[in-house]
C-alpha positions in Angstrom: 36.1 -6.6 -20.5 35.8 -9.0 -17.6 37.1 -12.5 -17.9 34.8 -15.4 -16.9 36.9 -18.1 -18.5 35.0 -21.4 -17.8 32.4 -23.0 -15.7 35.1 -24.2 -13.2 35.9 -20.7 -12.3 32.3 -19.9 -11.8 31.7 -23.0 -9.5 34.6 -22.1 -7.4 32.8 -19.1 -6.2 30.4 -21.3 -4.3 30.9 -23.6 -1.5 28.9 -26.8 -2.4 27.0 -28.7 0.1 28.2 -31.8 1.8 27.9 -35.1 -0.1 25.2 -36.2 2.2 23.1 -33.2 1.0 23.7 -34.4 -2.7 22.2 -37.2 -4.6 21.2 -40.3 -2.6 19.7 -42.7 -5.2 18.6 -45.2 -2.8 18.0 -43.0 0.2 14.5 -41.8 1.8 13.2 -38.6 1.0 11.6 -37.2 4.2 11.3 -33.8 2.8 8.6 -35.2 0.4 6.6 -36.6 3.4 3.4 -34.6 4.2 3.2 -33.0 0.8 -0.1 -33.1 -0.6 -0.6 -34.6 -4.3 -0.5 -31.0 -5.9 2.6 -29.9 -3.8 4.2 -33.2 -4.7 3.6 -32.8 -8.4 5.1 -29.2 -8.2 8.1 -30.6 -6.5 8.8 -33.5 -8.7 7.9 -31.8 -12.1 11.6 -30.5 -12.6 12.1 -30.1 -16.4 10.7 -27.4 -18.5 8.5 -24.4 -17.5 6.3 -24.8 -14.4 3.9 -22.4 -13.1 2.9 -23.1 -9.4 -0.3 -21.3 -9.1 -0.4 -21.2 -5.3 -3.5 -19.7 -3.5 -3.3 -18.0 -0.1 -2.4 -20.2 2.6 -1.5 -23.4 0.4 2.0 -24.0 1.6 3.8 -22.6 -1.5 7.0 -21.8 0.4 7.1 -25.4 1.6 6.7 -26.6 -2.0 9.4 -24.2 -3.4 12.0 -25.3 -0.8 11.2 -28.8 -1.2 11.7 -28.4 -5.0 15.3 -26.9 -4.3 16.1 -29.8 -2.2 14.7 -32.3 -4.6 16.9 -30.9 -7.4 20.0 -31.4 -5.3 19.3 -34.7 -3.7 18.3 -36.3 -7.2 21.6 -35.0 -8.6 19.7 -32.7 -11.1 21.6 -29.7 -10.1 24.5 -28.7 -7.7 23.8 -25.8 -5.2 25.6 -23.4 -7.5 23.5 -24.2 -10.6 20.3 -23.2 -8.9 18.9 -19.6 -9.2 16.3 -18.9 -6.7 14.9 -15.3 -6.6 12.8 -13.8 -3.9 11.5 -10.3 -3.2 12.8 -9.8 0.2 15.8 -10.5 2.2 13.4 -11.9 4.9 11.9 -14.5 2.4 15.5 -15.5 1.3 16.5 -16.0 5.0 13.4 -18.2 5.5 13.9 -20.3 2.5 17.5 -20.8 3.5 16.6 -21.9 7.0 13.7 -24.3 5.7 16.2 -25.8 3.2 18.8 -26.3 6.1 16.0 -28.2 8.2 15.1 -30.4 5.2 18.7 -31.3 4.6 19.6 -31.5 8.4 22.4 -29.0 8.1 22.9 -25.3 7.7 22.9 -24.0 4.2 26.0 -22.1 3.0 26.1 -23.4 -0.5 23.4 -21.7 -2.2 25.2 -18.7 -3.6 22.3 -17.6 -6.0 19.4 -17.5 -3.6 18.6 -14.1 -2.8 16.6 -11.0 -4.0 16.7 -9.7 -7.5 18.8 -6.8 -6.4 21.3 -8.9 -4.3 21.9 -11.2 -7.3 22.2 -8.5 -9.8 24.8 -6.7 -7.7 27.0 -9.8 -7.9 26.5 -10.3 -11.5 27.1 -6.6 -12.3 30.3 -6.5 -10.4 31.6 -9.3 -12.7 30.5 -7.3 -15.8 30.5 -3.6 -14.9 33.0 -2.6 -17.7 30.5 -3.5 -20.3 28.1 -0.7 -19.2 31.0 1.8 -18.5 31.5 1.2 -14.7 34.3 -0.4 -12.5 33.6 -3.2 -10.4 33.8 -1.2 -7.2 31.0 1.0 -8.1 28.9 2.7 -5.4 25.1 2.1 -5.0 23.5 5.5 -4.1 20.8 5.9 -1.6 17.7 8.0 -2.0 19.2 11.2 -0.7 22.2 11.0 -2.7 20.0 10.3 -5.8 17.9 13.3 -5.0 20.8 15.6 -4.5 22.2 14.6 -7.9 19.0 15.1 -9.6 18.5 18.5 -7.9 22.0 19.6 -9.6 20.8 18.5 -13.0 17.5 20.2 -12.7 19.1 23.4 -11.7 21.4 23.2 -14.7 18.6 23.0 -16.8 17.0 26.3 -15.4 13.9 24.2 -14.3 11.8 25.4 -11.6 12.4 22.9 -8.7 9.0 23.9 -7.1 7.0 23.2 -10.2 9.1 20.2 -11.1 10.6 18.7 -7.9 13.7 16.5 -8.2 11.9 13.8 -6.2 9.2 13.5 -8.7 11.8 13.2 -11.5 13.3 10.3 -9.4 10.0 8.7 -9.4 9.5 9.1 -13.2 13.1 7.7 -13.9 12.7 4.8 -11.5 9.4 4.0 -13.4 11.3 3.9 -16.7 13.9 1.7 -15.2 11.2 -0.6 -13.8 10.0 -0.9 -17.4 13.5 -1.7 -18.5 13.7 1.6 -20.5 17.1 3.2 -21.2 17.1 6.9 -22.3 17.0 6.0 -25.8 14.1 3.6 -25.5 11.5 6.0 -23.6 8.4 6.1 -25.8 7.4 9.3 -27.3 4.4 9.5 -25.1 6.4 9.5 -22.1 9.0 11.9 -23.3 6.9 15.1 -22.5 7.7 14.8 -18.9 9.4 18.0 -17.3 8.4 20.3 -20.2 9.7 17.8 -22.7 13.2 17.6 -20.9 12.6 14.4 -19.0 14.5 12.1 -21.2 17.3 14.7 -21.5 17.6 14.8 -17.8 17.4 11.0 -17.6 20.3 10.7 -19.9 22.3 13.4 -18.2 21.6 11.6 -15.0 23.0 8.2 -16.3 26.1 10.0 -17.8 26.7 11.5 -14.3 26.3 8.2 -12.6 28.8 6.6 -14.9 31.4 9.6 -14.1 30.8 9.0 -10.4 31.2 5.2 -10.9 27.7 4.7 -9.2 24.2 3.2 -9.8 21.0 3.4 -8.2 18.7 0.5 -7.4 17.0 0.5 -10.7 20.3 0.3 -12.5 21.1 -3.1 -11.0 18.5 -4.8 -13.1 18.6 -2.4 -15.9 22.3 -2.8 -16.6 22.0 -6.6 -16.4 19.1 -6.6 -18.8 21.1 -4.4 -21.2 24.1 -6.7 -20.9 22.2 -9.8 -21.7 20.3 -8.1 -24.5 23.6 -6.8 -26.1 26.2 -9.7 -25.2 25.0 -13.1 -26.3 28.1 -14.7 -25.1 27.6 -13.5 -21.5 23.9 -14.5 -21.8 24.8 -17.9 -23.1 27.3 -18.6 -20.4 24.8 -17.8 -17.6 22.1 -20.0 -19.2 24.6 -22.8 -19.0 25.5 -22.1 -15.4 21.9 -21.5 -14.0 20.4 -24.9 -15.1 17.2 -24.3 -12.9 15.6 -21.1 -12.0 12.9 -20.6 -9.3 11.0 -17.3 -8.7 9.0 -16.6 -5.8 5.9 -14.1 -5.9 6.0 -14.1 -9.6 2.8 -11.8 -9.7 4.8 -9.1 -8.2 7.4 -8.7 -11.0 7.8 -5.7 -12.9 8.8 -5.4 -16.6 12.6 -5.3 -16.0 12.6 -8.3 -13.6 10.3 -10.1 -16.3 12.7 -9.5 -19.1 15.7 -10.4 -17.0 14.1 -13.9 -16.0 12.9 -14.5 -19.6 16.4 -13.9 -21.1 18.0 -16.3 -18.5 15.3 -19.0 -19.1 15.4 -18.6 -22.8 17.6 -21.5 -23.5 16.7 -24.6 -21.3 13.4 -23.1 -20.1 13.8 -25.0 -16.6 12.0 -22.1 -14.9 9.5 -22.6 -12.1 7.5 -19.4 -11.2 5.4 -19.4 -8.0 2.7 -16.9 -7.4 -0.9 -16.0 -7.2 -2.6 -13.7 -9.9 -5.3 -13.1 -7.4 -2.8 -11.5 -4.8 -1.1 -9.1 -7.2 -1.6 -5.7 -5.5 1.5 -3.6 -6.2 0.7 -2.4 -9.5 1.2 1.2 -8.2 5.0 0.5 -7.8 5.3 -1.2 -11.2 4.3 -4.8 -10.7 2.5 -6.3 -13.8 0.0 -9.0 -13.2 0.1 -9.7 -16.9 3.5 -11.4 -16.4 1.9 -14.3 -14.5 -1.2 -14.3 -16.7 0.8 -14.8 -19.8 3.2 -17.4 -18.4 1.7 -20.3 -20.8 2.1 -18.1 -23.9 5.8 -17.0 -22.9 6.7 -20.6 -22.4 5.2 -23.0 -24.7 4.3 -26.3 -23.1 4.3 -24.9 -19.5 2.7 -27.0 -16.8 0.4 -25.0 -14.7 -0.1 -26.7 -11.2 -2.7 -25.3 -8.9 -2.1 -25.4 -5.0 -5.7 -25.1 -3.8 -5.8 -27.0 -0.5 -5.7 -24.2 2.0 -4.2 -24.7 5.6 -5.0 -21.4 7.0 -8.6 -20.4 7.0 -12.2 -21.9 7.4 -14.4 -22.8 4.6 -16.6 -19.8 5.1 -13.8 -17.5 4.9 -12.4 -19.1 1.8 -15.9 -19.3 0.1 -16.4 -15.6 0.9 -13.0 -14.6 -0.7 -13.4 -16.8 -3.7 -16.9 -15.5 -4.3 -15.5 -11.8 -4.3 -12.5 -12.5 -6.5 -14.6 -14.2 -9.4 -15.9 -10.8 -10.3 -12.3 -10.0 -11.8 -12.1 -10.8 -15.4 -8.4 -11.0 -15.8 -7.5 -14.1 -13.7 -6.3 -17.7 -14.3 -8.9 -19.2 -11.9 -8.5 -21.7 -9.0 -10.8 -22.8 -6.0 -9.5 -22.7 -2.5 -10.6 -25.7 -0.2 -9.7 -26.9 3.3 -10.3 -30.1 5.4 -11.1 -27.9 8.4 -14.7 -27.7 9.9 -17.0 -24.9 8.9 -16.3 -22.5 11.6 -17.9 -19.0 11.8 -19.2 -17.1 8.8 -17.6 -13.9 7.7 -19.2 -11.3 10.0 -20.6 -8.0 8.5 -21.6 -4.9 10.4 -22.4 -1.3 9.8 -21.8 1.5 12.0 -23.2 5.0 12.5 -19.8 6.7 12.0 -16.0 6.0 12.1 -15.8 6.7 15.8 -18.6 4.2 16.5 -16.8 1.6 14.3 -13.5 2.1 16.4 -15.5 1.7 19.8 -17.2 -1.5 18.6 -14.0 -3.0 17.5 -12.3 -2.2 20.8 -15.1 -3.9 22.7 -14.8 -6.8 20.4 -11.3 -7.2 21.0 -11.6 -7.0 24.8 -14.6 -9.6 24.6 -12.4 -12.0 22.4 -9.6 -11.7 25.0 -12.1 -12.7 27.8 -13.7 -15.6 25.6 -17.2 -14.2 25.9 -18.2 -14.6 22.3 -18.8 -18.3 22.5 -15.3 -19.2 21.7 -12.0 -19.7 23.6 -10.1 -16.6 24.7 -8.0 -15.1 21.9 -4.8 -13.2 22.6 -4.0 -9.9 21.5 -0.9 -11.2 19.2 -3.7 -13.3 17.4 -5.6 -10.2 16.3 -5.2 -7.7 13.5 -6.9 -4.7 12.1 -6.2 -4.1 8.4 -7.2 -0.8 6.8 -7.1 0.3 3.2 -5.4 3.8 4.0 -3.1 4.7 6.8 -5.4 7.7 7.9 -7.8 5.2 9.1 -5.7 4.1 11.9 -6.1 7.4 13.7 -9.6 6.5 15.2 -8.6 3.1 16.3 -5.3 4.3 17.9 -7.1 7.1 19.9 -9.7 4.5 21.1 -7.1 2.0 22.1 -4.8 4.6 23.9 -8.0 5.9 25.7 -9.1 2.5 26.9 -5.5 1.2 27.6 -5.6 -1.5 24.8 -2.0 -2.4 23.8 -1.3 -2.0 20.1 1.4 -2.1 17.5 1.5 -0.4 14.0 3.2 -2.6 11.4 4.8 -1.1 8.4 5.0 2.4 9.8 5.0 4.6 12.8 1.9 5.1 14.8 -0.3 8.0 13.8 0.9 10.7 16.2 4.5 9.7 15.4 4.5 10.3 11.7 6.6 13.0 10.3 3.7 15.1 8.8 1.7 14.8 12.2 4.7 15.8 14.3 5.5 18.9 12.0 1.8 19.9 12.2 1.5 19.4 15.9 4.6 21.6 16.2 2.9 24.4 14.5 -0.1 24.0 16.7 2.1 24.0 19.9 3.7 27.3 18.8 0.3 28.8 18.1 -0.7 27.9 21.7 2.7 28.7 23.4 5.3 30.8 21.6 7.7 29.7 24.4 7.9 26.2 22.8 11.5 26.3 21.5 11.7 22.6 20.4 8.5 23.2 18.2 10.1 26.3 16.7 13.3 24.4 15.9 11.3 21.7 14.1 9.3 24.1 11.8 11.5 27.0 11.4 12.7 25.6 7.8 9.8 23.1 7.2 8.7 23.8 4.5 12.1 25.1 3.0 12.4 28.7 3.9 16.2 29.4 3.2 16.9 29.1 7.0 19.5 26.6 7.2 21.7 25.7 10.2 23.6 29.0 10.3 20.4 31.1 10.4 19.0 29.0 13.1 22.3 29.4 15.1 21.9 33.2 14.5 18.4 33.0 15.9 19.5 31.0 18.9 22.5 33.4 19.8 20.0 36.4 19.7 17.7 34.5 21.9 20.2 33.6 24.5 21.8 36.9 24.5 18.6 38.6 25.4 17.1 35.9 27.6 14.1 35.2 25.4 12.5 32.4 23.5 13.3 31.6 19.9 10.3 33.2 18.4 11.3 36.5 20.2 15.1 35.7 19.1 13.8 35.6 15.5 11.8 38.8 16.1 15.0 40.3 17.2 17.1 39.0 14.0 14.3 40.5 11.8 14.3 43.9 13.4 18.0 44.1 13.6 18.5 42.4 10.0 21.1 40.0 11.3 20.1 37.9 8.1 19.7 38.8 4.5 18.0 37.9 1.4 15.3 35.2 1.2 16.0 34.1 4.7 15.4 37.5 6.2 12.1 37.9 4.1 10.8 34.3 5.0 11.7 34.6 8.6 9.7 37.9 8.8 6.6 36.2 7.3 6.9 33.3 9.8 7.2 35.6 12.8 4.2 37.6 11.6 2.2 34.6 11.0 3.1 33.2 14.6 2.0 36.3 16.2 -1.4 36.1 14.3 -2.0 32.5 15.1 -1.3 33.1 18.7 -3.5 36.1 18.8 -6.4 34.1 17.3 -6.0 31.3 20.1 -6.1 34.0 22.8 -9.0 35.8 21.2 -10.8 32.7 20.0 -11.9 34.8 17.0 -11.9 31.4 14.8 -12.8 27.9 16.0 -9.8 25.8 16.7 -10.6 23.6 13.9 -10.7 26.5 11.4 -7.5 27.8 12.9 -5.8 24.6 12.5 -6.7 24.5 8.9 -5.5 28.1 8.6 -2.1 27.3 10.1 -1.3 24.5 7.8 -2.4 26.5 4.9 -0.9 29.8 5.6 2.4 28.2 6.7 2.7 26.6 3.3 2.9 23.0 5.0 0.0 21.7 3.1 1.1 23.3 0.0 4.4 21.5 0.5 2.8 18.1 0.3 0.5 19.1 -2.4 3.7 20.0 -4.7 5.4 16.8 -3.6 5.0 14.2 -6.4 6.2 11.1 -4.5 3.8 8.2 -4.0 3.8 9.0 -0.1 2.6 12.4 -0.5 -1.3 11.7 -1.0 -1.1 9.5 2.0 0.5 12.4 4.1 -2.3 14.9 3.0 -4.8 12.4 4.0 -3.2 12.0 7.4 -3.3 15.7 7.9 -7.0 15.9 7.1 -7.6 13.2 9.6 -5.5 15.2 12.3 -7.8 18.2 11.7 -10.8 16.0 12.0 -9.6 14.7 15.3 -9.7 18.3 16.7 -13.5 18.2 16.4 -13.9 16.1 19.5 -12.2 18.8 21.6 -13.0 22.3 22.8 -9.9 23.8 22.1 -6.4 23.5 20.4 -4.6 23.4 23.7 -7.0 20.6 24.9 -6.2 18.5 21.9 -2.5 19.0 22.5 -3.0 18.0 26.2 -4.8 14.9 25.3 -2.3 13.7 22.6 0.6 14.5 25.2 -1.2 12.3 27.9 -2.1 9.4 25.8 1.3 9.3 24.0 2.8 9.2 27.7 0.9 6.4 28.5 1.8 4.4 25.3 2.9 0.9 26.1 6.4 -0.4 25.7 7.4 -3.4 23.5 6.7 -6.0 26.1 3.5 -8.0 26.2 0.9 -8.9 23.7 -0.5 -6.3 21.2 -3.0 -6.0 18.6 -1.6 -5.4 15.2 -2.7 -2.4 13.0 -1.5 -2.1 9.4 -2.5 -1.5 6.0 -3.9 -4.2 3.7 -0.7 -3.8 1.7 1.5 -4.5 4.6 -0.4 -7.5 5.7 0.5 -9.5 2.5 2.2 -12.8 3.7 0.8 -12.5 7.3 -2.0 -14.4 9.0 -4.0 -14.1 12.0 -6.7 -16.1 13.9 -9.0 -13.0 14.1 -8.9 -10.2 11.6 -11.0 -6.8 11.4 -11.5 -5.2 8.0 -13.0 -1.6 8.6 -13.9 1.1 6.2 -15.5 -1.0 3.4 -17.3 1.9 1.7 -17.1 3.1 -1.8 -14.6 5.7 -2.4 -12.6 4.7 0.6 -12.3 0.9 -0.3 -12.4 0.5 -3.4 -10.2 3.6 -3.5 -11.7 6.5 -5.6 -8.1 7.6 -6.4 -7.1 4.2 -7.7 -10.4 3.8 -9.8 -10.0 7.4 -11.2 -6.3 6.8 -12.3 -6.8 3.3 -13.6 -10.3 2.6 -14.4 -11.3 -1.1 -14.6 -7.6 -2.2 -14.0 -7.5 0.0 -10.8 -10.9 -1.7 -9.5 -9.6 -5.2 -10.1 -6.4 -4.6 -8.2 -8.6 -3.1 -5.2 -10.7 -6.3 -5.4 -7.5 -8.4 -5.2 -6.6 -6.3 -2.2 -9.9 -7.2 -0.6 -9.3 -10.8 -1.3 -5.9 -10.5 0.3 -7.6 -9.1 3.2 -10.1 -11.7 3.9 -7.7 -14.6 3.4 -5.4 -13.2 6.2 -8.0 -14.5 8.6 -7.7 -18.0 10.1 -10.9 -18.4 12.2 -12.8 -15.0 12.6 -13.2 -12.3 9.8 -15.2 -9.2 10.4 -15.9 -6.6 7.7 -17.3 -3.2 8.9 -18.4 0.1 7.2 -19.7 3.3 8.6 -22.8 5.2 7.4 -21.3 8.6 7.9 -17.9 9.9 7.7 -16.6 13.6 7.7 -14.9 14.3 4.5 -13.3 17.8 3.8 -15.0 19.1 6.9 -18.5 18.0 6.0 -20.4 15.0 7.0 -21.3 12.6 4.1 -23.5 9.6 4.1 -21.3 6.6 2.7 -22.3 3.7 0.5 -21.3 0.4 1.5 -18.4 -0.8 -0.6 -19.4 -2.6 -3.9 -17.3 -5.6 -2.6 -19.9 -6.1 -0.1 -22.5 -6.7 -2.8 -20.2 -9.4 -4.3 -19.7 -11.3 -1.0 -21.8 -14.7 -1.2 -24.7 -14.3 1.1 -24.5 -17.9 2.3 -21.1 -17.3 3.9 -21.8 -14.0 5.5 -23.6 -13.4 8.9 -24.9 -9.8 9.0 -24.8 -8.1 12.3 -26.0 -4.7 11.0 -29.2 -3.7 13.1 -32.3 -3.7 10.8 -33.0 -0.4 8.9 -29.4 0.9 8.9 -29.1 0.6 5.2 -32.6 -0.1 4.3 -32.0 -3.8 3.1 -31.1 -3.2 -0.7 -27.5 -3.2 -0.9 -26.5 -7.0 -1.5 -25.1 -8.5 1.6 -25.0 -5.3 3.4 -28.7 -5.0 3.4 -29.9 -8.5 4.2 -32.6 -8.7 6.7 -31.0 -9.9 10.0 -31.3 -9.4 13.7 -28.2 -8.5 15.6 -27.2 -11.4 17.7 -27.7 -10.9 21.4 -23.9 -10.9 22.1 -23.3 -8.0 19.6 -26.4 -6.2 20.9 -24.9 -6.6 24.4 -21.5 -5.4 23.1 -22.7 -2.0 21.6 -25.8 -1.5 23.6 -28.7 0.5 22.1 -26.7 3.4 20.7 -26.4 2.0 17.3 -30.2 1.1 17.1 -31.1 4.4 18.4 -29.0 6.4 15.9 -30.4 4.3 13.1 -33.9 4.8 14.2 -33.5 8.6 14.5 -31.7 9.0 11.1 -34.1 10.9 9.1 -31.5 10.9 6.2 -32.4 7.3 5.5 -36.0 8.4 4.8 -34.9 11.3 2.4 -36.0 11.4 -1.0 -32.3 11.1 -2.2 -31.8 8.0 0.1 -34.9 6.5 -1.4 -33.7 7.1 -4.8 -30.5 5.4 -4.2 -32.4 2.5 -2.8 -34.6 2.3 -5.9 -31.5 2.3 -8.1 -30.2 -0.5 -6.0 -33.4 -2.5 -6.6 -33.4 -1.7 -10.3 -29.8 -3.1 -10.6 -30.9 -6.2 -8.7 -34.0 -6.8 -11.0 -31.8 -6.4 -14.0 -29.6 -9.2 -13.0 -30.0 -12.8 -14.6 -32.1 -15.0 -12.5 -29.1 -17.3 -11.4 -27.2 -14.2 -10.0 -27.2 -13.8 -6.3 -25.3 -10.5 -5.8 -25.5 -7.0 -7.1 -22.5 -6.2 -9.2 -21.4 -3.1 -10.8 -20.3 -3.1 -14.3 -17.4 -0.7 -14.6 -17.5 -1.1 -18.4 -21.1 0.2 -18.6 -22.0 3.4 -20.7 -22.9 6.4 -18.5 -26.5 7.8 -18.2 -25.0 11.2 -18.6 -24.1 12.9 -21.8 -22.0 15.9 -22.8 -23.7 19.2 -21.8 -25.4 17.8 -18.7 -25.3 19.9 -15.5 -24.2 17.6 -12.6 -23.3 17.7 -9.0 -20.6 15.9 -7.0 -20.4 15.9 -3.1 -16.8 17.0 -3.1 -16.2 19.0 -6.1 -19.8 20.8 -6.3 -21.5 21.7 -9.6 -20.2 21.2 -13.1 -20.8 20.5 -16.8 -20.1 17.1 -18.5 -17.6 17.6 -21.2 -17.0 14.1 -22.4 -18.0 10.5 -21.8 -15.7 7.6 -21.8 -17.5 4.4 -20.8 -18.6 5.0 -17.1 -16.0 7.8 -16.6 -17.0 11.5 -17.2 -14.8 14.3 -17.9 -16.4 17.1 -16.1 -15.6 21.1 -16.0 -16.4 21.9 -12.3 -17.4 25.4 -11.5 -14.9 25.8 -8.8 -12.7 22.7 -8.9 -11.5 22.7 -12.5 -11.7 19.9 -15.0 -11.5 16.3 -13.6 -12.4 12.7 -14.5 -15.0 11.2 -12.2 -16.8 7.8 -12.2 -20.3 8.3 -13.1 -21.9 6.5 -10.0 -20.5 9.5 -7.7 -22.5 12.0 -9.9 -26.1 13.2 -9.7 -27.9 15.5 -12.0 -27.7 19.0 -10.8 -31.5 19.3 -10.6 -31.6 16.3 -8.1 -28.5 17.4 -5.8 -30.9 18.8 -3.3 -32.4 15.4 -2.5 -29.0 13.6 -2.1 -28.3 12.9 1.8 -25.2 14.4 3.1 
């Protein structure tokens, strides 16, 4: 057992700040100057539980750091008695730098300011033996974790293709995020891995102890276990950590929540800073309920709302506030600003996604020149925030074509992504079997039992015969230089490469069909379909977007040449660039000009999120929309497309239900008349496009809309009638159309129905507005009723 003796030993571990940084009873407090009344109240309310409910752009980091300085300057706490927890190392560094500026010196004496994991590592090394470890334990990275789990899965004779080790890692990580040790996993969860999930979890934890190792989830889980089972250790830290401060409290998971509650359970001097309206990480374990029940968890808690916004214009704030009020589970606040009115949130519809990308590119170039009635805006001041990463492709293609510099934040550019590079390597080989680099990339992707030794055998055969690697592989197959699975798989690959190249030469299939065939027959698409990691669905969407990009070219070779040329002209790191990122990656950032494309139902809000989580998923999607709008300082543009190609077929898109929820008084509609028939909330408001916008996009959009017979079809008229009926059913004081996800579906069990993606099927059960449907070809699925039509009306629906 570790010895932590007394408070002096604990304090010796930290280097306190100088006397000048400590209490100065009669001194001035410059760090309080400039704080607004709510911020100052949050800083000076030091004892007891405090929830600093800080809206977007309300200066919460300044208030939080000023509170830490105030605790030290007033003598309430020494630096080592303050526990300040952040979610990222970047946030921790920023806080230390700000505190240093407030104190007028560098900060070295705040040993307990850091991320949850960084702080728990320090604590766990002091008490490692209490959970069967030594203090010099190793922290495994993801690769080591997967390797260990693969061994355990194999030992249980479980098919790794059906139950991948990476999926097991995700399940175990979820259990750890919920503070569940193997003996506490609920019965409902225990069915994972054919009922062996808990057994594998227990075996994994045992093997980690034998290796004197932990994974990242263990850092918190072990400390929660120690605090729950050792009152003496918990009481000691409650005395040492006299004040606890937590940043981004809305993003905490169950384990983090328990850890904080245990530590604050004595003195209750805990200050949590967060915004329930910006809780957008439910998919990785964050529980918005943690912040919603703060007042219940800590009786007598003081809730201080920071509502004065220092970032955005009144129109932007009003639009965001109007949207988020549709969420039922929230604490509520109203953002306001002293700034002048500024521009209303701009809303525009486009014919398709390519038109949307062209228009955004032209707007960016116009903003650079200052031709939109405003001062010139630099590229670094502009951002495009998308719901899904596959949306980036159209913008990247457009910007590379016109030479507009851009950067992708939070990930690689589209054509540099792993799955895109792999797919392109297959395409390159189909066009040119001489491409040895492409062969080396895909020969064992997906896994074919062709490791380094097999590849070296192929390389030797190719060199000795003076041929390319594909021919070298053919020689290896013919002479049986390999054996077992490797030889069989290599034979299949060589035959497939011959077949694909023959189809390129003969043009027996369209290049789009061939691309889909290559990805399917190679097993590459199947590899990602079987991958159960959170990233897999996004990779599959990117592959679909890649195939969609082929449609603009006459051949596979022409497409490959296009990509090679535009990537060769990609800009270096110097100079200003437009930022492109997902909405999740944008949290915490701000830009003078923001574009929010793709606001269409099914894309945003995400159909997958709604299918998996229902109303809860919809509310998180709405919070994500709120985050997107509040990233904008001066100009915010929301756009949507009338048509997108989905699964190889053109489909008419409905504007996002979030557009219906935008308050009309704060929205300027740029959509040309007639594009959406004038019935879908703000999206359909009667408005003439401004001359500037008309000049920017020319007459193409007007012409396309005028020629769009689809908008006069019976199906479209019926959709319009439904929109008008919804509007008529609203209370007189309601201004916008909203969709009640708790409504009862108009369909009943036994009805024959049609879905644009899954085809015809029969309703098997009804749960609220969600239908359990047995589709004729796609199998049984749960689908939200608004995406279903009666089978006899399917012919009228516009596609």
